[in-house]
C-alpha positions as CSV (number, residue, x, y, z in Angstrom):
1,M,105.9,59.0,76.6
2,A,104.3,61.5,79.0
3,L,106.5,64.2,80.5
4,T,104.8,65.1,83.7
5,T,107.1,64.0,86.5
6,Y,110.8,64.2,87.4
7,N,111.3,60.5,86.7
8,E,109.7,60.7,83.3
9,L,111.9,63.7,82.4
10,K,115.0,61.8,83.4
11,Q,113.9,58.8,81.4
12,K,113.2,61.0,78.3
13,I,116.6,62.6,78.5
14,E,118.2,59.1,78.7
15,D,116.2,57.9,75.8
16,T,117.0,61.0,73.7
17,L,120.7,60.6,74.3
18,N,120.5,56.8,73.9
19,R,122.6,56.3,77.0
20,T,122.0,54.2,80.1
21,D,125.1,55.2,82.1
22,L,124.1,58.8,83.0
23,D,121.9,58.2,86.1
24,S,124.2,60.2,88.4
25,H,124.6,63.0,85.8
26,I,121.2,63.7,84.4
27,P,120.0,65.4,87.7
28,D,122.9,67.8,87.2
29,F,121.8,68.6,83.6
30,I,118.3,69.3,84.9
31,R,119.5,71.5,87.8
32,L,121.7,73.6,85.4
33,A,118.6,74.0,83.1
34,E,116.6,75.2,86.1
35,K,119.3,77.9,86.8
36,A,118.9,79.1,83.2
37,F,115.1,79.2,83.5
38,N,115.3,81.7,86.3
39,R,117.5,83.9,84.0
40,D,115.5,83.5,80.8
41,I,111.8,83.1,81.7
42,R,109.4,85.8,82.9
43,H,105.9,84.4,83.0
44,W,102.8,85.4,84.9
45,R,102.9,82.0,86.7
46,M,106.1,83.2,88.4
47,E,104.3,86.3,89.9
48,K,103.8,86.2,93.6
49,R,102.5,88.7,96.2
50,A,103.9,89.2,99.7
51,N,102.8,91.5,102.5
52,A,105.2,93.1,105.0
53,T,105.4,95.9,107.5
54,L,107.6,98.8,106.3
55,D,109.1,100.7,109.2
56,T,112.8,100.9,108.5
57,Q,115.2,102.1,105.8
58,Y,116.1,98.5,104.9
59,S,113.8,95.5,104.7
60,S,114.6,91.9,103.9
61,L,113.6,90.4,100.5
62,P,111.4,87.2,100.4
63,D,113.6,84.0,100.2
64,D,112.2,83.1,96.8
65,F,112.6,86.7,95.3
66,L,113.9,86.9,91.8
67,E,113.0,90.3,90.4
68,P,110.6,93.1,91.5
69,I,107.5,94.0,89.6
70,R,105.7,96.5,91.8
71,L,106.0,97.7,95.4
72,S,103.0,99.5,96.9
73,I,102.1,101.0,100.2
74,T,98.6,99.9,101.0
75,S,98.1,101.9,104.3
76,G,95.5,104.5,103.7
77,N,95.7,105.7,100.1
78,T,97.5,103.2,98.0
79,S,100.7,104.5,96.5
80,T,103.2,102.8,94.2
81,L,106.9,103.2,94.9
82,E,109.2,104.2,92.0
83,M,112.4,102.2,91.6
84,V,115.6,104.2,91.3
85,G,119.3,103.3,91.3
86,T,121.5,102.9,94.3
87,F,123.3,106.2,93.6
88,E,120.1,108.1,93.0
89,I,118.5,107.0,96.3
90,S,121.6,108.1,98.2
91,K,121.4,111.5,96.4
92,L,117.7,111.9,97.2
93,R,118.4,111.1,100.9
94,M,121.3,113.6,101.0
95,E,119.3,116.4,99.3
96,A,116.4,115.9,101.8
97,D,118.8,116.0,104.8
98,N,117.8,112.4,105.5
99,T,114.3,113.4,106.7
100,T,111.7,110.8,107.3
101,G,108.2,110.5,105.7
102,T,106.0,108.3,103.5
103,P,108.3,106.2,101.2
104,R,108.2,107.1,97.5
105,N,111.2,105.4,96.1
106,F,113.0,102.1,96.5
107,T,116.1,100.3,95.3
108,L,117.6,96.8,95.8
109,I,120.9,96.8,97.7
110,D,122.8,94.0,99.5
111,G,119.9,91.6,99.2
112,S,117.5,94.1,100.8
113,I,115.0,96.7,99.8
114,E,116.0,100.2,100.6
115,V,113.3,102.9,100.6
116,F,113.3,106.7,100.6
117,P,112.3,108.6,102.6
118,T,112.9,106.4,105.7
119,P,109.4,105.6,107.0
120,D,108.2,108.0,109.7
121,T,105.8,105.3,111.0
122,A,104.9,101.7,110.1
123,Y,103.3,101.2,106.7
124,D,101.7,98.2,105.1
125,L,103.7,97.1,102.1
126,Q,102.7,94.8,99.3
127,I,105.4,93.3,97.1
128,L,104.6,91.9,93.7
129,Y,107.6,90.0,92.4
130,Y,108.9,87.3,90.2
131,T,109.6,84.2,92.2
132,T,112.1,81.5,91.3
133,I,110.8,78.4,89.6
134,E,110.5,75.5,92.0
135,N,113.2,72.9,91.4
136,L,112.3,69.3,90.7
137,A,113.8,66.8,93.3
138,N,111.6,63.8,94.1
139,S,110.6,61.1,91.6
140,T,107.0,62.3,91.3
141,D,107.7,66.0,91.4
142,N,106.4,68.4,88.8
143,N,105.9,72.1,88.6
144,W,104.0,74.5,86.3
145,L,106.8,74.7,83.8
146,L,107.2,70.9,83.3
147,L,103.4,70.4,83.1
148,N,102.9,73.1,80.6
149,H,106.2,73.3,78.7
150,P,108.1,70.0,79.0
151,D,110.1,70.8,75.9
152,A,111.9,73.6,77.8
153,Y,113.0,71.2,80.4
154,L,114.1,68.6,77.9
155,Y,116.1,70.8,75.6
156,G,117.4,72.9,78.5
157,S,118.8,69.8,80.1
158,L,120.2,68.4,76.8
159,I,122.2,71.6,76.2
160,H,124.2,70.8,79.3
161,S,124.6,67.1,78.4
162,A,126.5,67.9,75.1
163,P,129.7,69.3,76.6
164,F,129.8,66.5,79.2
165,L,129.5,63.9,76.5
166,M,131.9,65.8,74.3
167,E,129.2,66.1,71.6
168,D,129.6,69.8,70.9
169,E,128.1,69.5,67.5
170,R,124.7,68.8,69.2
171,T,124.9,71.9,71.3
172,A,123.6,74.2,68.6
173,T,120.6,71.9,67.9
174,W,119.6,71.7,71.5
175,A,120.2,75.5,72.0
176,A,118.0,76.4,69.1
177,L,115.2,74.2,70.3
178,Y,115.6,75.6,73.8
179,K,115.6,79.2,72.6
180,A,112.4,78.6,70.6
181,A,110.7,77.1,73.7
182,I,111.7,80.0,76.0
183,S,110.5,82.5,73.4
184,A,107.1,80.8,73.2
185,I,106.8,80.8,77.0
186,N,107.5,84.5,77.4
187,T,105.3,85.3,74.4
188,E,102.5,83.3,75.9
189,S,102.7,85.3,79.1
190,V,102.6,88.7,77.3
191,R,99.7,87.6,75.1
192,S,97.7,86.4,78.1
193,K,98.0,89.8,79.7
194,T,97.2,91.8,76.6
195,S,94.7,89.6,74.7
196,G,91.7,91.4,76.1
197,S,92.9,94.9,75.4
198,G,92.4,96.7,72.1
199,G,94.5,99.3,70.5
200,R,94.2,102.9,71.7
201,I,94.4,106.0,69.6
202,K,95.4,109.2,71.3
203,I,94.0,112.3,69.6
204,R,95.8,115.6,70.2
205,S,93.5,118.6,70.5
206,Y,94.6,122.1,69.3
């Protein structure tokens, strides 16, 4: 059967488990799988850009923010901010006597972006980040992951069914299939970004 909608996925899980009494539990298996996807998958389809005005030391993260890829100031000459640790940014601020200027560094703290130096004026900021994968909810729902990699959804959900059904012996089987699916997804993303680039040889001159 096709696996292109939330209903079809639920039906496939039911068929695979050969159970008809799990209607209220299968959505929980799927939701737990989706939590794992956000930890395990990093794919170019999860990349998203957002623009903001940077004029304070701390700025809010996008609601669907998962992990930073690149932060760039696009006012005037574009410059990319370097990510540092929370201790290091505090040390940089102390050593510079908390002076203001064009931000050069950033860190994530308390659900916010902290930059150093504190902006001396308003700057245009572009955030490139990994966004969370959209959850399935309605009967006809789908997303890029279900449409392109339904096996990840299937095996990810089945992993969470095994403890509930006290079928621990099946956990290893579902986990191996899930791991293979996730590896293929991440590899596909890397390959799509590097397939057009050839190897480079650096020659040192004397």
